[in-house]
C-alpha positions, 0 to 999 in steps of 0.5 A: 500499499502506497501512503498518500500525504494529503494538503492537510497533513493527512495520509490515506493509502491506495492499493496496490492492486489498482496498478495491475488492474489498470495497466495497459498492454500494448502490442502491433502484430509483430511485437511484444506486449509492454506496459502501457505505464510503470509508476514511480515507486509503485503509484497507481494512477490513481488522484487523491484531491486535495481537501483543505479545510474539508474537516472530517474524514471520509473515503477519497475512493467512493465504493473503491473497486466496486465491479458493476459490470453485473449489476446491469438489470436493463438495456436500451438502445444506443443514442448517437448524437445528431450530425450538425448539417453546415451550410455551405456558400462559396469555400466557407461552411457555417455551423450555428450553436447555441448553449442553453439551459434545460433538463435530462436524466443524470441520475435515472429517474430524477430530473437535473438542471443541465446545459447543452448545445442546440439541446438539453444536454450535450450537444451534436457532432460537427464533421470538418474537412481538412482545408476547408474555411469553416465559420461558427455562430454561437450564440449564450443563452446560458445567463452567464458567460462562456467560451467554447473552445476547440480541444486539440484544434489548431486555430489561431489564439483568438479563434481558440475560445480561451478565458480571453474571448468570453462572451455574455449571455445574449450575444453571438461569438463567430469564429472563422478559420480554415481547417489545418488539422488532418483526420482527428477526433476533436471536440467543444466544451466551454473555457471561460475562468472559474466556470469551466467545471459548472458547465461541462458537468452539465453537459456542454460538450460536443464532439468535432470528426475531422475528415481528410482525403488520405488514403488511411481515411478511405480505407476505413469506415466514415459513415457517421451513426452506421459504422463510425460511432461516437462514445462520450463517457461523462463519470459525474458527481450527483445527490440524490435529488438530481444537483449535479456537482462540479467543485470542492464543495460539492464532491465533499458532500454526503449522500452522492452517487457519481453515475456514469453515462454514455452519449447523455444515457446513464449506464449504471444499470443499464447496458446499452445496444448497438446492432453494427451493420457492417462488420468493421466499425470504428468507434471514437471515444471521448473522455468529457469527464471533469476528472476521473478516468475511463478505461474502455476493454472488451468484457472476453479480455480480447483484443481492440484495433486502435487507429488513433490517438488524440491528434490522429491516426497511429503509424498502423493499426494497433491490437490492444487489451485495453484503452485509457483516457484520461480526462479531456483525452479521445482514442480510436478503434475498430472492431471486426465483428464477426460475433457479439461483443460487449464494451466495458468502461472501468471508471478509476477516480481522478479527484477527491472523490469519484466514480469507480468500477466496472460497467458493461456499457454497449452490447455490440450485435454482430449483423454484418454480411460484407467482408472487409478488407484487411486494414491499411498496413500503414496508415500515418507517417509520424517522424520521431523529434529529435530534441538534441537541439530543441529549447528546453523548459521545465513546467512545475504543476503544484499546488497550495492547499486546496488551490492548484498552481503551475511555475508558482502560480495559481491562474484563476485570472489572466494577469494571475497566471504564468506565460510562456512566451515562445516563437513562431517555429520554435522547437522545444522539449517541456519537461511536465513535473508533478510535484504534488501527489495528485493525478493530473490531465496535461492539455496543450492548446494549440500545437500537438506534442510528442512524448519522448519519456513517461516518469523516466521510461520511453514510450512504447505502443500506441504512446508513440502517437500524438497527443494533447492531452495526457496523465501525469501522475502524482510525483511524476513526469512526463517530457514532451517535445512539440513545434510551434507552426502556422499562427503569432499573435501579440494580443491573444493567447493559447492556455496550457492546464490541467483537464481535471476541470476542477484544477483549471477551475483552482488555478492550474492553467498557464497562457501561451503567447506565440509571437513572431521571430 
């Protein structure tokens, strides 16, 4: 058992069994299985949150280890988010969104006050095409300020949806840009100062699919809702009356449940069903939880063919037994379905309290009669960085009581947060050092990054792909490398922060200014 010291001086222990339970094995067709992560000092990837001033003892790992996979008593058909139709004029496609309030069932049988884009909870999926120009008319009907951040998109800082461009109730924000991203899965969500967790947990989240004309894209399933299926996971916290919690005070209140939702449907006691009419089906997974970690696996222990990480295709489809997604992360995999398959979600709390357990979330029936070609032997070319001449920085994730810090500063306002300044064309290698014993999810706006090391070890398998969000365990570190391309601004900034949304709101956010060299 590993002892974890909390901000108020108490210690808690987290079972070493978590390490083996949530370690991922990745292998290519000819390779040897390798561990997905190794944790420093035997520490499991379970985060324990700041509890300064909370008073009283409580269970940090709520219902830890409870297996709910066999507990589902109901079935329901998987809801696929609507595909938002854009209006094309000339070379520009316009999408219209409204951030609004509503009600939905987050706890089964109970009505909760919620938020959504164009609907009561969550939002429609947008499809962007690489090279096209998009215009988004986004109206705020929430009764409070908001922003919309295009998570993972390579767009100008002024169009990135960070806190500098917050817009008020009753107004419309209209960012426009050329899509420079290649094929990948992105998402959109709020990013205003101090309200990101509140607005996101109440339902402001939606998926973005970027399409391109690459050979890999043409060879992979791409018919939305038929053989290209979005899976949006949310592990939330709510009272018995349906009040959705989003901050430390809320998470420490009594009588909470921690519902797991898939595409907006509670799957605590319900296994969703999907009939695959094509033999090969592609699944795009998003962990839109505020803090909890979601691991996707098959109930029969079989493999998934992972084809993409946050920032696009891997070099080749890679067989994995599970896919671990920290808050904000995405991945894509395909299944060749000759028999029924049940997908499970393993939830691990990433914060002070949260969900835990294994859930049968999606029962897939195989009904396809087609015979797909072999998966492409190559999906993408990823040239690994030679970082010998890269500029080195250290980014330290810290805390002072319940206040979260980056490089010693609490980013609760634009003026108080630490600023990282770089120039167009700069190539940099950052050491992201976690000086806390808490779980963090490091997200960088603007450009993708490669993992150079994970807790002192070389990345392998799917970790050789491109990322914008990655786990940094308590006391651990990652090294990442990136190149700043295309966009500069001397007024508007990008962000770098923890994507545990409570940590972001509590100050673990810094600004990134990219200027002309």
